[in-house]
C-alpha positions in Angstrom: 127.7 96.0 86.3 128.2 93.3 88.9 132.0 93.0 88.8 134.7 95.6 89.1 136.9 95.2 86.1 140.6 96.0 86.7 142.1 94.4 83.6 140.9 93.9 80.0 142.6 91.2 78.0 141.8 91.6 74.3 142.4 89.2 71.4 143.6 91.0 68.2 142.4 89.2 65.0 138.7 89.0 64.7 138.2 91.0 68.0 140.2 94.2 68.1 140.6 94.3 64.3 138.1 94.5 61.6 138.5 92.0 58.7 140.6 94.5 56.8 143.1 94.5 59.8 142.2 98.1 60.8 141.3 99.1 64.3 137.8 100.6 64.2 137.8 104.2 65.6 135.1 103.2 68.1 137.4 100.4 69.5 140.2 102.9 69.9 137.9 105.4 71.8 136.4 102.7 74.1 139.9 101.5 75.0 140.9 105.1 75.8 137.8 105.4 78.0 138.7 102.2 79.8 142.2 103.4 80.5 140.8 106.8 81.7 138.9 104.8 84.3 142.2 103.2 85.5 141.6 99.8 83.8 144.7 98.1 82.6 144.2 97.1 78.9 146.4 94.4 77.5 146.7 92.5 74.2 146.4 88.7 74.5 147.1 87.2 71.1 148.3 84.4 69.1 150.5 86.8 67.2 154.2 87.1 67.9 155.4 90.1 69.9 156.9 91.7 66.8 153.5 91.4 65.0 151.4 92.6 67.9 153.5 95.6 68.9 152.4 97.9 66.0 148.8 97.6 67.3 149.8 98.3 70.9 151.7 101.4 69.6 148.7 102.6 67.6 146.6 102.3 70.8 149.3 103.9 72.9 149.3 100.9 75.2 152.4 100.6 77.3 151.1 97.7 79.4 151.7 94.0 79.7 151.2 91.7 76.7 150.6 88.0 76.1 151.8 86.7 72.8 152.1 83.4 70.9 148.9 82.1 72.5 150.6 82.4 75.9 154.0 81.1 75.0 155.4 84.5 76.1 154.3 86.8 78.9 155.7 90.3 78.7 155.6 92.9 81.5 155.0 96.6 80.9 158.7 97.4 81.3 159.5 95.2 78.4 160.9 92.3 80.5 159.9 88.7 80.0 157.9 87.1 82.8 157.9 83.7 81.2 158.6 81.9 77.9 157.5 78.3 77.1 159.1 77.1 73.9 158.1 74.3 71.5 160.6 71.5 71.2 162.6 71.6 67.9 162.1 67.9 67.1 158.3 68.5 67.2 158.7 71.5 64.9 160.8 69.3 62.5 158.0 66.7 62.6 155.3 69.3 61.9 157.4 70.8 59.0 157.7 67.3 57.4 153.9 66.8 57.9 153.3 70.2 56.2 155.6 69.3 53.3 153.8 66.0 52.8 150.4 67.6 52.8 151.3 70.8 51.0 149.0 73.0 53.2 149.9 76.6 54.1 152.0 77.0 57.3 153.7 79.4 59.5 156.3 78.9 62.3 157.2 81.5 64.9 160.5 81.6 66.7 161.8 84.2 69.1 163.5 85.9 66.1 161.0 85.7 63.2 157.9 84.3 61.7 158.4 81.9 58.8 155.7 81.4 56.1 157.7 80.0 53.2 161.2 78.8 53.8 162.4 77.5 57.2 165.9 77.8 58.6 168.2 75.0 57.6 169.0 74.1 61.2 165.7 74.0 63.1 167.6 73.0 66.3 169.4 76.3 66.5 166.3 78.3 67.2 163.8 78.8 70.0 160.4 78.0 68.6 157.1 79.2 70.1 154.3 78.1 67.7 153.6 76.2 64.5 150.5 76.7 62.4 148.7 74.8 59.6 146.0 76.4 57.3 143.8 74.7 54.7 140.2 75.0 53.6 140.2 71.2 53.1 138.3 70.0 56.2 139.3 66.3 55.6 143.0 67.2 55.3 142.9 69.5 58.4 141.2 66.7 60.4 143.9 64.2 59.3 146.6 66.6 60.4 144.8 67.2 63.7 144.4 63.5 64.3 148.2 62.9 63.8 149.1 65.8 66.2 146.8 64.8 69.1 148.9 61.6 69.6 151.6 63.9 71.0 151.0 64.7 74.6 153.6 67.5 74.4 151.4 69.6 72.2 148.5 72.0 72.8 146.2 72.4 69.8 143.8 75.3 69.2 142.9 77.5 66.3 142.5 81.2 65.5 140.1 80.6 62.5 138.0 77.8 61.2 140.6 76.9 58.6 143.7 76.6 60.7 145.4 74.7 63.5 147.7 76.5 66.0 150.2 74.4 67.9 152.0 75.3 71.1 153.8 73.3 73.8 151.4 71.5 76.1 150.0 73.7 78.8 150.5 76.9 76.7 147.3 78.8 76.2 146.0 82.3 76.8 144.1 81.3 80.0 147.2 79.9 81.7 149.3 82.9 80.7 146.6 85.3 82.0 146.4 83.4 85.3 150.2 83.7 85.7 150.2 87.4 84.8 147.3 88.2 87.2 149.0 86.2 89.9 152.2 88.2 89.4 150.1 91.4 89.6 148.2 90.2 92.7 145.0 90.5 90.8 142.0 88.1 91.0 140.7 86.7 87.7 137.2 87.7 88.8 138.3 91.3 88.0 139.4 90.4 84.5 137.4 91.1 81.3 138.4 88.9 78.3 137.2 89.1 74.7 137.9 86.9 71.7 136.5 84.9 68.8 138.3 81.6 68.3 139.2 78.3 70.0 142.4 79.8 71.4 140.3 82.3 73.3 137.8 79.8 74.9 139.6 79.0 78.1 140.5 82.6 79.0 136.9 83.6 78.3 135.7 80.9 80.7 138.2 81.8 83.4 137.8 85.5 83.3 135.3 87.3 85.6 133.6 88.6 82.4 134.0 86.6 79.2 132.8 88.2 75.9 132.4 86.5 72.6 132.4 88.5 69.4 129.4 88.2 67.1 131.7 86.6 64.5 133.0 84.0 67.0 133.1 80.3 66.5 130.1 78.6 68.2 132.2 77.1 70.9 133.3 80.6 71.9 129.8 81.9 72.1 128.8 79.0 74.3 131.7 79.7 76.7 131.0 83.4 77.1 129.0 85.4 79.6 127.9 87.8 76.9 127.9 88.1 73.1 128.6 91.4 71.4 128.4 92.5 67.7 131.0 91.4 65.2 134.5 92.7 64.7 133.3 94.6 61.6 130.7 96.4 63.7 133.1 97.6 66.5 131.6 94.9 68.7 134.6 95.2 71.1 133.7 98.9 71.8 130.1 97.9 72.6 131.4 95.2 75.1 133.9 97.4 76.7 131.4 100.2 77.3 128.8 97.7 78.7 131.3 96.8 81.5 132.7 100.2 82.2 131.5 101.7 85.5 
């Protein structure tokens, strides 16, 4: 143990959760042990707040939370530190692109997550994220190549088959930097764990960056250490490695 960890930022899917979307008992116990040592444990996820909250409740976490890949930063008292929306005209463009290609999609607003029908008036909502999902590599690459022409967009993924789109500058790393600055905490005292492209920058920026065994290769290359997979409670192994 070379660094004193004061905050642990945990991705949810592919990290905290096993593939069946359960929280392994070992992960729950290790998180409890970290909190017993006075470490602040937060969820840092691509999920919306409404989707992430049930996991926070199961873990009895009453701390801060970063959601929508960093589009929202929530404080422990439930107040919003910052929100960075996605422009409605860009959401309209992406919905048209999705309709043309027929790939699966989801779109997150401050009120709901849409996976089939979208609201009739896209301009009357505050949008946070848009996602495309397809096993067709060529089609996904085509969509990606169209999107990268927009400087107002930030493009990552949370699996090898999807694309996750936020406003430019929105990512977990930037959100974590803003939260730690608000808390007067240095990033060298942060532990971050994840498995996908949307986790890479926070893993690089954290004092301790951990890649799951099931991570995409780019995540493993960015990390300080690689643990076991999400189905082997690899998060618990990593947390205990860095507890004092």
